C-alpha positions as CSV (number, residue, x, y, z in Angstrom):
1,M,121.0,133.1,97.3
2,P,119.7,132.3,93.8
3,R,119.4,128.6,94.7
4,N,117.0,129.5,97.5
5,D,115.0,131.5,95.0
6,A,114.5,128.2,93.1
7,L,113.3,126.5,96.3
8,A,111.0,129.4,97.1
9,A,109.5,129.4,93.6
10,A,108.8,125.6,93.9
11,A,107.1,126.1,97.3
12,A,105.0,129.0,95.9
13,Y,103.8,126.7,93.0
14,F,102.4,124.4,95.6
15,D,101.1,127.1,98.1
16,D,99.2,129.2,95.6
17,G,97.2,126.3,94.2
18,R,98.8,125.9,90.7
19,F,100.1,122.4,91.4
20,R,96.7,121.3,92.7
21,A,95.0,122.7,89.6
22,D,97.5,121.0,87.3
23,L,97.2,117.6,89.0
24,Q,93.4,117.9,89.1
25,R,93.2,118.1,85.3
26,R,95.6,115.3,84.9
27,V,93.9,112.9,87.3
28,A,90.6,113.6,85.4
29,L,91.9,111.9,82.3
30,R,91.1,108.2,82.4
31,T,94.5,106.9,81.2
32,E,94.2,103.2,82.1
33,S,96.6,101.0,80.3
34,D,96.2,97.6,82.0
35,T,92.7,96.8,80.7
36,G,94.0,95.2,77.5
37,A,92.5,98.0,75.3
38,P,94.4,101.3,75.6
39,G,92.1,104.1,74.9
40,P,92.4,107.6,73.4
41,A,92.9,109.2,76.8
42,L,96.6,108.1,76.7
43,G,97.4,110.2,73.6
44,A,95.2,113.0,74.9
45,Y,97.2,113.1,78.1
46,L,100.4,113.7,76.1
47,T,98.8,116.1,73.6
48,D,96.5,118.1,75.9
49,E,98.4,118.1,79.2
50,L,102.1,117.5,79.0
51,T,102.9,119.0,75.6
52,P,101.6,122.5,76.5
53,A,103.3,122.4,79.9
54,L,106.7,121.4,78.3
55,E,106.4,123.8,75.4
56,A,105.9,126.6,77.9
57,L,109.3,125.7,79.4
58,G,111.0,125.8,76.0
59,F,110.8,122.2,75.0
60,A,110.3,120.9,71.5
61,C,107.9,118.0,71.7
62,E,107.4,115.0,69.4
63,Q,105.0,112.2,69.9
64,F,106.0,108.7,68.7
65,P,103.6,105.8,68.0
66,N,104.4,102.6,70.0
67,P,106.6,100.2,68.0
68,E,104.4,97.4,69.4
69,A,100.9,97.0,68.2
70,G,98.3,98.0,70.8
71,G,100.7,99.9,72.9
72,G,100.2,103.5,74.0
73,P,102.2,106.4,72.4
74,F,105.4,108.1,73.7
75,L,106.3,111.7,74.1
76,V,109.9,112.9,73.7
77,A,110.5,116.5,74.7
78,R,113.9,118.2,74.2
79,R,115.3,121.4,75.6
80,I,118.7,122.1,74.0
81,E,120.5,125.1,75.4
82,D,123.8,124.2,73.8
83,A,124.8,121.0,72.0
84,A,128.1,121.2,73.8
85,L,126.4,121.0,77.2
86,P,125.6,117.7,78.9
87,T,122.1,116.4,79.0
88,V,119.9,115.0,81.8
89,L,117.1,112.6,80.8
90,S,113.9,112.6,82.8
91,Y,111.2,110.0,82.7
92,G,107.6,109.5,83.8
93,H,104.5,107.6,82.7
94,G,101.1,109.1,82.1
95,D,99.1,105.8,82.3
96,V,97.6,104.4,85.4
97,V,96.1,101.0,86.5
98,S,92.4,100.4,86.3
99,G,90.3,102.8,88.4
100,Q,88.4,100.1,90.4
101,D,85.7,102.8,90.6
102,A,83.2,101.0,92.8
103,Q,85.7,100.0,95.5
104,W,86.7,103.5,96.6
105,D,85.5,104.9,100.0
106,E,82.3,107.0,100.0
107,G,82.9,110.4,98.4
108,L,86.1,109.3,96.7
109,G,86.7,108.3,93.1
110,P,89.6,107.6,90.8
111,W,89.0,110.3,88.3
112,R,88.7,113.4,90.4
113,L,91.1,114.9,92.9
114,E,89.6,114.9,96.4
115,V,91.6,116.7,99.2
116,R,91.1,115.5,102.7
117,G,93.6,117.0,105.1
118,E,97.1,116.0,103.9
119,R,95.8,113.3,101.6
120,W,95.1,114.1,98.0
121,Y,93.0,111.2,96.6
122,G,92.8,110.1,92.9
123,R,94.1,107.5,90.5
124,G,97.7,108.5,89.5
125,T,98.2,111.0,92.3
126,A,101.0,108.7,93.6
127,D,101.7,106.7,90.5
128,N,102.8,108.5,88.4
129,K,101.0,111.7,87.5
130,G,101.6,113.4,90.8
131,Q,105.3,112.4,90.8
132,H,106.2,113.6,87.3
133,S,104.1,116.8,87.9
134,I,106.4,117.4,90.9
135,N,109.5,117.0,88.7
136,L,108.1,119.4,86.1
137,G,107.3,121.9,88.7
138,G,110.7,121.7,90.2
139,L,112.3,122.1,86.8
140,A,110.1,125.2,86.1
141,A,111.2,126.7,89.4
142,A,114.9,126.2,88.7
143,L,114.5,127.7,85.2
144,A,112.7,130.7,86.6
145,A,115.4,131.3,89.2
146,R,118.1,131.1,86.6
147,G,116.4,133.5,84.3
148,G,115.3,130.9,81.8
149,R,118.7,129.2,81.3
150,L,119.3,126.1,83.2
151,G,122.9,125.4,82.3
152,C,122.4,121.9,80.8
153,N,120.2,120.3,78.3
154,V,117.1,118.4,79.4
155,T,115.1,115.6,77.6
156,W,111.8,114.2,78.8
157,L,110.5,110.7,77.9
158,I,106.9,110.0,78.9
159,E,105.4,106.6,78.2
160,T,101.8,105.6,78.5
161,G,102.2,101.8,79.1
162,E,104.2,101.3,82.2
163,E,101.4,99.7,84.1
164,A,101.0,97.2,81.2
165,G,104.7,96.2,81.3
166,S,106.1,99.1,79.2
167,P,105.4,97.6,75.8
168,G,107.6,99.2,73.1
169,L,109.8,101.2,75.5
170,H,112.9,99.2,74.9
171,A,112.3,99.2,71.2
172,L,111.8,103.0,71.2
173,C,115.1,103.4,73.2
174,R,116.9,101.4,70.6
175,E,115.3,103.2,67.6
176,Q,115.7,106.7,69.1
177,A,119.0,106.2,70.9
178,E,120.5,109.3,69.4
179,T,117.5,111.4,70.3
180,L,117.5,110.1,73.8
181,R,121.3,110.4,74.2
182,A,122.1,111.8,77.6
183,D,124.6,111.7,80.5
184,L,122.3,111.0,83.4
185,L,118.8,109.7,84.2
186,L,117.0,111.6,86.9
187,A,113.4,110.3,87.4
188,C,110.7,109.5,89.9
189,D,108.5,106.5,90.6
190,G,107.8,104.1,93.5
191,P,107.7,105.1,97.2
192,R,110.1,106.4,99.7
193,V,111.1,104.0,102.4
194,S,109.2,106.2,104.8
195,A,107.1,109.3,104.6
196,A,109.4,110.9,107.2
197,R,112.5,111.1,105.0
198,P,113.5,111.5,101.4
199,T,114.8,108.5,99.5
200,V,117.2,108.0,96.6
201,F,117.3,104.6,94.8
202,L,119.7,103.5,92.1
203,G,117.8,100.8,90.2
204,S,115.2,98.1,90.9
205,R,114.7,94.4,91.5
206,G,113.6,92.5,88.5
207,A,110.4,90.4,88.3
208,V,109.6,87.4,86.3
209,N,106.2,85.7,86.4
210,F,105.8,82.0,85.9
211,S,103.0,79.5,86.2
212,L,102.9,75.9,87.4
213,R,100.1,73.8,85.9
214,L,99.0,70.2,86.4
215,K,96.3,68.5,84.4
216,A,95.3,65.1,85.7
217,R,92.2,64.3,83.5
218,A,89.6,65.9,81.3
219,R,86.9,66.5,84.0
220,G,86.3,66.3,87.7
221,Y,85.1,63.1,89.5
222,H,83.0,62.7,92.7
223,S,85.2,62.9,95.8
224,G,83.2,60.2,97.6
225,N,83.2,57.7,94.8
226,W,86.8,58.3,93.7
227,G,88.6,60.0,96.5
228,G,91.6,57.9,97.5
229,V,92.2,56.3,94.2
230,L,92.4,59.4,91.9
231,M,95.4,61.8,92.1
232,N,94.3,65.3,93.2
233,P,96.2,67.8,91.1
234,A,95.6,70.6,93.7
235,I,97.3,68.5,96.4
236,V,100.2,67.6,94.2
237,L,100.7,71.2,93.1
238,S,100.7,72.4,96.7
239,H,103.6,70.1,97.4
240,A,105.4,71.3,94.3
241,I,105.0,74.9,95.5
242,A,106.3,73.9,99.0
243,S,109.4,72.5,97.3
244,L,110.1,76.0,96.0
245,V,109.4,78.0,99.1
246,D,109.1,76.5,102.6
247,A,106.5,77.3,105.3
248,H,108.5,80.3,106.5
249,G,109.0,82.0,103.1
250,R,112.5,80.7,102.6
251,M,113.5,79.9,99.0
252,Q,114.5,76.3,98.4
253,V,115.7,76.6,94.8
254,D,119.5,77.0,95.0
255,G,119.9,78.0,91.4
256,L,117.6,81.1,91.9
257,L,119.3,82.4,95.1
258,P,121.1,85.8,94.6
259,P,124.8,86.2,94.5
260,P,126.6,87.2,97.7
261,M,125.5,90.5,99.0
262,P,128.1,93.3,98.2
263,A,129.5,94.9,101.3
264,A,128.5,98.4,100.0
265,V,124.9,97.2,99.7
266,R,124.8,95.8,103.2
267,A,126.3,99.0,104.5
268,A,123.8,101.2,102.7
269,L,120.9,99.1,104.2
270,A,122.2,98.9,107.7
271,D,120.2,101.8,109.0
272,I,117.1,101.4,106.8
273,A,113.9,100.6,108.8
274,I,111.0,98.9,107.0
275,G,107.4,99.8,108.0
276,G,106.3,101.5,111.1
277,D,104.1,104.2,109.5
278,P,100.4,104.2,110.7
279,D,99.0,102.5,107.6
280,D,101.9,100.1,107.1
281,P,101.3,96.4,107.7
282,E,103.0,94.7,110.6
283,L,106.0,92.7,109.6
284,D,105.7,89.0,110.2
285,A,108.5,87.8,112.5
286,G,110.4,84.8,111.3
287,W,109.3,85.2,107.6
288,G,111.9,85.1,104.9
289,E,115.6,84.4,104.7
290,P,117.1,84.0,108.2
291,G,120.1,86.1,109.2
292,L,119.0,89.1,107.2
293,S,117.5,92.4,108.2
294,P,114.0,93.3,106.9
295,A,115.7,95.8,104.5
296,E,118.1,93.2,103.2
297,R,115.3,90.7,102.7
298,L,113.2,93.3,100.8
299,M,115.9,95.0,98.7
300,A,118.9,92.7,98.5
301,W,117.5,89.2,98.3
302,N,115.3,87.2,96.0
303,T,111.7,86.1,96.8
304,I,109.2,83.7,95.3
305,E,105.6,84.7,95.8
306,V,102.4,82.9,94.9
307,L,100.1,85.5,93.3
308,A,97.1,83.3,92.6
309,L,95.9,79.7,92.9
310,D,93.3,78.0,90.7
311,A,91.6,74.6,91.3
312,G,88.0,73.6,91.4
313,S,85.4,76.2,92.1
314,P,86.3,78.4,95.1
315,Q,83.2,80.5,94.9
316,R,81.0,77.4,95.2
317,P,82.9,74.3,96.1
318,V,81.5,71.0,94.9
319,N,82.1,67.4,95.9
320,A,84.5,66.7,93.1
321,I,88.2,66.1,92.7
322,P,89.3,68.9,90.4
323,P,90.8,67.8,87.1
324,R,93.5,70.5,87.0
325,A,95.3,73.0,89.2
326,A,97.4,76.1,88.5
327,A,99.6,78.4,90.5
328,H,100.7,81.8,89.2
329,C,104.0,82.7,90.8
330,Q,106.5,85.5,90.7
331,L,110.3,85.7,91.3
332,R,111.5,89.1,92.5
333,F,115.3,89.2,92.0
334,V,118.4,91.3,92.3
335,V,121.3,91.9,89.9
336,G,123.3,88.7,89.2
337,T,120.4,86.2,89.3
338,P,120.4,83.8,86.3
339,V,116.8,84.7,85.5
340,D,117.1,84.0,81.8
341,D,117.5,80.3,82.8
342,L,114.5,80.3,85.2
343,G,112.5,77.8,83.2
344,R,115.3,75.2,83.1
345,I,116.2,75.7,86.8
346,V,112.6,75.3,88.0
347,R,112.1,72.3,85.7
348,A,115.2,70.6,86.9
349,H,114.2,71.3,90.6
350,L,110.7,69.8,90.2
351,D,111.9,66.8,88.2
352,A,114.4,66.0,90.9
353,R,111.6,65.9,93.5
354,G,109.2,63.7,91.5
355,F,107.0,66.5,90.0
356,E,107.7,65.7,86.3
357,A,104.0,66.1,85.4
358,V,103.9,69.7,86.6
359,E,104.3,72.1,83.6
360,V,106.3,75.2,83.9
361,E,105.4,78.3,81.8
362,V,107.6,81.4,82.1
363,A,105.9,84.7,81.2
364,R,107.2,88.2,81.0
365,T,110.5,89.3,82.7
366,G,111.6,92.7,83.9
367,A,115.4,93.1,84.4
368,A,117.2,94.0,87.7
369,T,119.5,97.0,87.8
370,R,121.7,98.7,90.3
371,L,124.0,101.7,89.9
372,D,127.4,101.2,91.6
373,L,127.0,102.9,95.0
374,G,130.5,104.4,94.6
375,N,129.4,106.3,91.5
376,P,130.0,110.0,92.1
377,W,126.4,110.9,91.1
378,V,125.2,109.1,94.2
379,A,127.0,111.3,96.8
380,W,126.1,114.4,94.6
381,C,122.4,113.6,94.7
382,Q,122.4,112.9,98.5
383,A,124.2,116.2,99.1
384,S,121.8,118.2,96.9
385,I,118.7,116.7,98.6
386,E,120.2,117.4,102.1
387,A,120.9,121.0,101.1
388,S,117.3,121.5,100.0
389,C,115.4,119.9,102.9
390,G,117.9,119.6,105.7
391,Q,117.7,115.8,105.8
392,R,120.2,113.2,104.5
393,P,118.0,110.9,102.3
394,D,117.8,107.2,102.7
395,L,119.9,105.6,100.1
396,I,118.5,102.4,98.6
397,P,120.7,100.4,96.3
398,N,117.6,99.3,94.4
399,L,113.9,99.5,94.8
400,A,112.2,96.4,96.1
401,G,109.7,96.6,93.3
402,S,110.3,96.7,89.5
403,L,110.7,99.5,87.0
404,P,111.9,99.5,83.4
405,N,115.2,101.0,84.5
406,D,117.2,98.6,82.3
407,A,116.0,100.6,79.3
408,F,118.0,103.5,80.6
409,A,120.8,101.8,82.5
410,D,121.5,99.0,79.9
411,L,120.3,100.2,76.6
412,L,121.1,103.9,76.9
413,G,124.1,103.3,79.2
414,L,123.1,105.9,81.8
415,P,123.8,106.3,85.5
416,T,120.3,106.3,87.0
417,L,119.0,108.2,90.0
418,W,115.4,107.8,91.2
419,V,113.9,110.3,93.7
420,P,110.4,109.2,94.7
421,H,107.7,111.5,96.1
422,S,105.3,108.9,97.3
423,Y,105.3,106.7,100.4
424,P,104.6,103.0,101.1
425,A,101.0,103.3,102.3
426,C,99.8,105.4,99.4
427,A,97.4,102.7,98.2
428,Q,99.2,102.6,94.8
429,H,97.4,100.3,92.4
430,A,94.5,100.0,94.9
431,P,91.3,101.9,95.8
432,N,91.9,105.2,97.6
433,E,95.3,105.9,96.0
434,H,96.6,109.2,97.4
435,L,99.5,111.7,97.5
436,L,100.6,113.2,100.8
437,A,100.6,117.0,100.5
438,P,103.7,117.6,102.6
439,L,105.7,115.1,100.5
440,A,104.6,116.9,97.3
441,R,105.6,120.3,98.6
442,E,109.0,119.0,99.8
443,G,109.4,117.0,96.6
444,L,109.0,120.2,94.5
445,Q,111.8,121.9,96.5
446,I,114.0,118.8,96.3
447,M,113.6,118.7,92.5
448,A,114.2,122.4,92.1
449,G,117.4,122.0,94.0
450,L,118.5,119.0,92.0
451,Y,117.8,120.8,88.6
452,W,119.6,123.9,89.9
453,D,122.6,121.9,91.0
454,L,122.8,120.1,87.6
455,G,123.5,123.5,85.9
456,E,125.8,124.8,88.6
457,A,129.4,125.0,87.3
458,G,131.6,122.6,89.1
459,S,128.7,120.9,91.0
460,A,127.5,117.9,89.0
461,P,129.9,115.1,88.1
462,W,129.1,115.1,84.4
463,R,131.0,112.4,82.5
464,S,132.8,115.0,80.5
465,G,133.9,116.9,83.7
466,A,132.4,119.9,85.5
467,L,130.5,122.4,83.5
468,A,132.8,125.2,82.3
469,A,131.8,128.5,83.9
470,E,131.6,130.2,80.5
471,A,129.2,127.5,79.2
472,V,126.6,128.6,81.8
473,S,127.2,132.3,81.9
């Protein structure tokens, strides 16, 4: 069958070493974006790596400067077979987090691909260079099996600032809405639920960072001479935090709780197991919202986390009452949470409990999104993946982490399908980041099957109806 030819071509791309060679070059480019000073490697990644690869597949490529000062550039690549055909938009990011060079295990490093058994080490192997390289390889395999004509149009959008919060992405999507006009987003990022099975997710939880600060006085005072008569801001702030989240991780701010969980979401998560792989942490029994499964707590509920605490001198404590304290917190939230009102809600909550002196500062926000589980694209995607690898994929209503999916779902109005090729213990954002070779090979075949099925007459549920047979002949 021609579809099987596409899967075979994708596997051959992995088996003969071409995928490894491509990824090795891409990992070697130091495309850090979270250092505060994006460097020339970001543009070089688009110009020297991705543009030639996309042009070889028939794409017309254009690089756009970032609408926000200091942000990395964007690449938009379009392959138009027929203006009357529907279009799929694919997305990836060429930037990575800081290399943390000195913290990698002996013999490993962030800027070279090191293969040890099934693990391919290097910064970006999992997030996101390896993943969008898999999608490009799957697309190339489908095109080759179809004789160079896919049967639909394809647009690629590659950004170079996702790890810095995607500056300029939403502005670009507004400014280039016509250029990016499509009928579906098919993209990759984040991990599978488990290395053992493919995953499809339909959006992501949002995230908003906020800080609590309390300044008592201009300087510290000796704890022996003044302890007991001077307010300690670290103690007060710890009680303010405890009023937001109790000792078992349960949120105490009613205004920031999620709306009732939809029955379809609960059903989708009913058989999803969290953790259990060799490198996964052991789940803490009794932590989080009672009455929910671990999958529901992680993907269908809201959580407040304390990311960092600051008071005194932790590296060298001294006998002084600290003059100030700060807690840097984060709310992870699902669709329907009134996150735009977070500052007012937290302010009112603290005031009602006597913490009027604690300042609340809200930082950046990433929106929550979730495609309707009844959307016909969902069942189509599950069926395609199962046909390619023989396993029904785990269906996740939304990723537990955050992605700029609202740029595609809300601004561009697209149904969004995400098919990740990493796994939870990949050390993403940490030293020893790696890609699992079996997942990469399987991912190439999954993507080849998905791109093949997008161009198959009567297969994909395009908004305008099934592709006409004559349009793909």
